[in-house]
N, C-alpha and C positions, 0 to 999 in steps of 0.2 A: 510431601511428595513433590511439590512444585520446586522447592529448593534443590532437591535431588535432580530433577529434570534439568534445571538451569545449570547446575554444576556439571552434569554430564555433557550437555550441549557445549558449554564453554570449553571443556577439556577435550572432547572427542569430535566436535563439529558434525559433519555430515553423517558420520557413523552413528552417533547418538540420535540424530534426526530420523534416520532410516529406522532405527530400532523402535523409537517412540511412535513413529507414524504407523508402523506395523502393529504395535501394541494397542494404540488408542483408536486408530482409524481403520484397522483391519485391512490394510493394503500395503503390499511390498512394492517399493519404488526403486527404480534404477537411476532415475534422474528427477530432481525436484523442479527443474525449469519447465516453464510453459513456453513453447516456441511461438514465433511470429505466425507460422502457418496454423497452429492450433487456435491462436487468437482470431485469425482471419476466418477460419472455418466456423468457429463459434459465432462470430458476428453474422455470418451468412445464414446460419441455421436458426437464428432467433427471428420470430415473427416480425415482419416489416413494420407493423403498427406499433409494436413494442419498441423497436429501434427508433422509430420516429418520436415516440414519447420520451425515450431516454435522451435523444439528441436535443429535443425542445427543453427538457429539464436542465441539461448541461448548459444550454444557452442562457437560461434564466439564472442559474447558479453563477455563471461567469459574469453576467451583467451586474448582479448584486455585489459580488465580491470585488469586482473591478473598482467599485466606488469605495471600498474599504482600504484599498492599497495606500500604503503610507510611504512618504519620502522623508528624508532627513532634513535637517535645517541647521544653520549656524548663525549665531547673532553675536555682535560685538557691542558691548556696553560702552558708555562714554569713558569709563576709566580703563578701557582696553581689556576688560574681562571678556573672554570668549567662551560662549556656551553653545551647546547644540545637542543634536541627537543624530546618531547614525543608524540607519535601518538596513540590515543585511539579511538576506534569506539564508536558510539552512542549506547545506550542500545536498544532503540526502535524507529523505523521510521514508519511514516504513509504514505501510498501511496494512492493518490487520482486518480482513473481511471474513466474518463467520461463514461457515458452510452448514452442512447438515440438512435438516428437513426443510429449511426455508432459505431462499436466496434473496439478498437485499442489495440490488444494484445501487440503491440510493446511498449506501455506505461508501461505495466506490466513488460516486460522483461528489458527494458532500465532503469527502476527505481529500481527494486528489486535486480537484479543481482549485480550491483556495490556495493550496500549497504551490501549484503551478503559477497561479497569478502572483503570489508573493515572491516568485523568482527561484523557487527550489529547483536545483538543477537535475535531480533524479528522484523519481518516486518508485519505490520497490514495494510490491504487494505480495502478501502471503494469504493463502486461504486453504482450509483443509480439503483434501481430496475425498471423493466418493469412494466406495469400495471398489469401483472400477478404475480408480486412479485419476478421474477427471474432476475438473471444477465446473460448476454449473455454467452452461453457455451464456446465460444472461449476465453473469458476473464478469466473464471474460469480455463480452461485448461492451459492458459498461466501462471496463478498464481501457479498452481500445478507444472508446469515445472520450473518456476523461483525459487520456494521455499518459497512462501508467507506463513507465519505461520497462520494467521487468516484473514478471509474475512467477511465483514459486508455489508449488503444491505442498503445503505443510500447514498444520494448524496447532492450536493449543499452546500450552506453556512453552513447548519446544520451539515453536515458530517465533514467539516473542523473544525467547532467549537467543535464537539465531539472529534476529534483527538487532538485538542489543549488543551482542558480542561478535557477530560475524562467524561464518563457517567457510569451508573451502568453496562453497557454491553461493551462499547467501551473504551479501555484503553487510557490514556493520552500518547502522544508520545513526543520524543525529537525534532523531525524535521518532517515536512510535505513536501512531494515531489509530483510532478505530471508532466503532459505534459507542454511543454514550452510556451503554449499560455495562 
């Protein structure tokens, strides 16, 4: 089944995404994009104490991962042999955030923030929509806090395929990350 989903998304792009989103998530979408206004509205509707906790967690995650940041080096040996290491960030990373009965804003923070610190230029997030077509406000608030660049409402194998191969709406990424399970 997954191979079929991947093949269809690869061949049909957004059309296959829409079909599978309706089939698996029971929601018909006209647009997969989450707007900046939706992100702002979600941020404002989440309890202020939870926002403060997410912002504090983001600060802690940034402080920790800043210490892991690597730089390259070059060294020349006496016999003129040059050796070194070049560290370059990926251009675009895709972040898969599960939806459904539980919302895990930590998945957003723990995957986006290290990529941003490493120098990744763009973070694209996908998350399955509810039957109403929304993504949990706390997930969108965490995406805003972490610095996610673009968010799309789609989940499952079709979302991973969209990130891997790109569609008309969702860009192809260099790496896909998500929760450890």
